[in-house]
C-alpha positions in Angstrom: -40.3 20.8 61.0 -36.7 20.6 59.9 -34.1 18.3 61.6 -30.8 19.7 60.2 -29.4 22.8 58.5 -26.6 22.7 55.9 -24.7 25.9 55.3 -22.6 26.9 52.4 -19.4 28.4 53.7 -18.1 31.3 51.7 -20.5 34.3 51.8 -22.8 32.5 54.3 -20.7 31.8 57.4 -17.5 33.5 56.5 -17.2 36.9 54.8 -14.7 35.7 52.2 -16.3 36.4 48.8 -15.1 40.0 48.4 -11.6 39.1 49.6 -11.3 36.2 47.3 -12.7 38.0 44.3 -10.3 40.9 44.9 -7.4 38.5 44.7 -8.8 36.9 41.6 -9.3 40.3 39.9 -5.7 41.4 40.6 -4.3 38.1 39.5 -6.2 38.0 36.3 -5.4 41.7 35.5 -1.7 40.7 35.6 -2.5 38.0 33.0 -4.3 40.3 30.6 -7.9 40.1 31.8 -8.7 43.4 33.5 -12.3 42.9 34.6 -13.8 45.0 37.4 -14.6 43.2 40.7 -18.3 43.3 40.1 -17.9 41.4 36.9 -15.6 38.9 38.7 -18.4 38.4 41.3 -21.1 37.9 38.7 -19.0 35.5 36.7 -17.5 33.3 39.4 -19.5 33.4 42.7 -20.7 29.9 43.5 -18.3 28.2 41.2 -14.8 26.7 41.7 -11.4 28.3 41.3 -10.6 25.7 38.6 -13.7 26.9 36.8 -12.4 30.5 37.1 -9.2 29.5 35.3 -11.2 27.9 32.5 -13.4 30.9 31.9 -10.5 33.3 32.2 -8.4 31.4 29.7 -11.4 31.3 27.3 -11.8 35.1 27.8 -8.2 35.8 26.8 -6.2 35.6 30.1 -2.7 34.0 30.0 -3.3 31.2 32.4 -0.1 29.3 32.9 0.5 25.7 34.0 0.4 25.7 37.8 -1.8 28.7 37.9 -4.3 27.0 40.3 -1.6 26.5 42.9 -0.5 30.1 42.5 -4.0 31.6 42.9 -4.8 29.4 45.9 -1.7 30.5 47.6 -2.6 34.2 47.0 -6.2 33.7 48.2 -5.1 31.8 51.3 -2.6 34.4 52.3 -5.3 37.1 52.3 -7.9 35.0 54.0 -5.5 34.1 56.8 -5.1 37.8 57.6 -8.5 39.4 56.8 -11.5 37.1 56.7 -14.2 37.6 59.3 -17.5 35.8 60.1 -20.7 37.0 58.4 -22.5 39.3 60.8 -25.1 37.2 62.7 -23.7 33.8 61.7 -22.4 32.9 65.1 -25.8 33.9 66.6 -27.6 31.5 64.3 -25.3 28.7 65.2 -25.8 29.4 68.9 -29.5 29.4 68.3 -29.4 26.0 66.6 -27.2 24.6 69.3 -29.7 25.7 71.9 -32.4 23.8 70.1 -30.2 20.7 69.5 -30.6 21.1 65.7 -27.5 19.7 64.0 -25.8 21.5 61.2 -22.9 21.0 58.8 -21.1 22.8 55.9 -21.4 21.8 52.3 -19.1 23.9 50.1 -17.6 24.1 46.7 -14.4 25.3 48.3 -11.4 23.0 49.0 -10.9 21.7 52.5 -7.8 23.7 53.0 -9.6 27.0 52.3 -12.3 26.1 54.9 -9.7 25.1 57.5 -8.2 28.6 57.1 -11.4 30.6 57.1 -13.2 28.7 59.9 -10.1 28.8 62.1 -9.7 32.5 61.8 -13.4 33.1 62.4 -13.4 30.9 65.5 -15.7 28.3 64.0 -13.3 25.4 63.4 -13.9 23.5 66.7 -17.7 23.7 66.7 -17.8 22.4 63.1 -15.1 19.8 63.4 -16.1 16.6 61.5 -19.0 18.4 59.8 -17.3 20.2 56.9 -17.7 18.7 53.5 -16.1 19.8 50.3 -17.8 19.2 46.9 -14.3 19.5 45.3 -13.1 16.6 47.5 -16.2 14.6 46.6 -15.4 15.2 42.9 -18.9 16.6 42.2 -19.1 20.4 42.6 -22.4 22.2 42.8 -24.8 22.4 41.1 -24.5 18.6 41.6 -26.4 17.7 44.8 -23.7 15.3 46.1 -22.2 17.5 48.8 -25.7 18.3 50.3 -26.8 14.7 50.2 -23.5 13.6 51.9 -24.0 16.3 54.6 -27.6 15.1 55.3 -26.3 11.5 55.5 -23.6 12.6 57.9 -26.1 14.3 60.1 -28.4 11.3 60.0 -31.4 13.0 58.4 -33.4 12.4 55.2 -32.9 15.1 52.5 -36.5 16.3 52.9 -35.9 17.0 56.6 -32.8 19.2 55.9 -32.6 22.8 54.7 -29.8 24.5 52.9 -28.5 28.1 53.4 -26.9 29.4 50.2 -25.8 32.7 48.7 -25.4 31.6 45.0 -27.8 30.4 42.3 -25.4 27.5 41.7 -25.8 26.3 45.3 -29.5 26.9 45.3 -29.8 24.6 42.2 -27.8 22.0 44.0 -30.2 22.2 47.0 -33.1 21.8 44.7 -31.5 18.8 43.0 -31.0 17.3 46.5 -34.7 17.7 47.3 -34.0 20.2 50.1 -35.6 23.6 50.8 -33.1 26.4 50.3 -32.9 29.8 52.0 -31.0 32.3 49.9 -28.9 34.8 51.7 -28.9 38.0 49.7 -27.4 40.8 51.8 -26.6 43.1 48.9 -29.6 42.8 46.6 -33.3 41.8 46.4 -32.5 38.1 46.1 -34.2 37.8 42.7 -31.5 35.5 41.2 -31.9 33.2 44.2 -35.6 33.2 44.1 -35.5 32.4 40.4 -34.0 29.0 41.2 -36.3 28.1 44.0 -34.6 29.7 47.1 -36.4 31.8 49.7 -34.4 35.0 49.9 -33.6 36.8 53.1 -31.2 39.7 53.7 -29.7 39.5 57.2 -28.3 36.3 58.7 -29.9 37.0 62.1 -33.3 36.9 60.4 -32.8 33.2 59.6 -33.8 32.4 63.2 -37.3 33.7 62.5 -37.6 31.9 59.2 -36.6 28.3 59.8 -39.6 26.0 60.6 -38.2 24.7 63.9 
C-alpha cells in the first residue's frame, strides 16, 4: 500500500516538454547551434535550463551573459499561451482525491515556471502548498532531495511514497530517495526508464490501475 504520490511536473502533469524544447531549439539556432528538436529532447529532458546553457556552450553555441534570463522569458511567454494538461492527468488527481491519497509535485523546474503552467492548466489551486522545486532547494535531480522533501511535506516515509516521472534523471532521483517509480512513456517503449528502475506505462489514465492503493 502506498500513502502518497509525488509527481514530476513537466511532461507528467503539464504537456510542456515539446513547447519548451521548441523554444530552446529556436533560441540555440540563433546562437549557432542548429540541433533538431529530437536531439534537444534527448539531450535536455529531465535536466535544468542552466544545464542546457552549459551543454550548449560546450557544443559551440554563443551563450551570452544573461542568457538564462532571456531563455526563461521566451519559455514562459510560450507556456502562458499554449501549455495544456497531460491527457488523463486531471482524472488521476481526481481518483487520488476520492481515495484521500495525498500528492505533491517535485520538479527540476523553477517555481515561476510551475506557477505559470499549473495556473493555465487549472491545477494551481488544488496543488497550492504542495509544489516543490529542486532548483529552489539547490539540489536538482538526480539528487533525491526534492522527493524526500515532498514526502516529508506529505507526512509519509519515503518507502510509503511513489514517484511518477518521465525522465531517466528523475527516475534515478526516485531510486536514490528509496521510492518506487512509475515511468510515464507516452511516445516510446519506456526502455530508458525501465533501465533505471522505473516501471513504465504509456497512458496517464492507466496509472489508476497500476498504483497499489
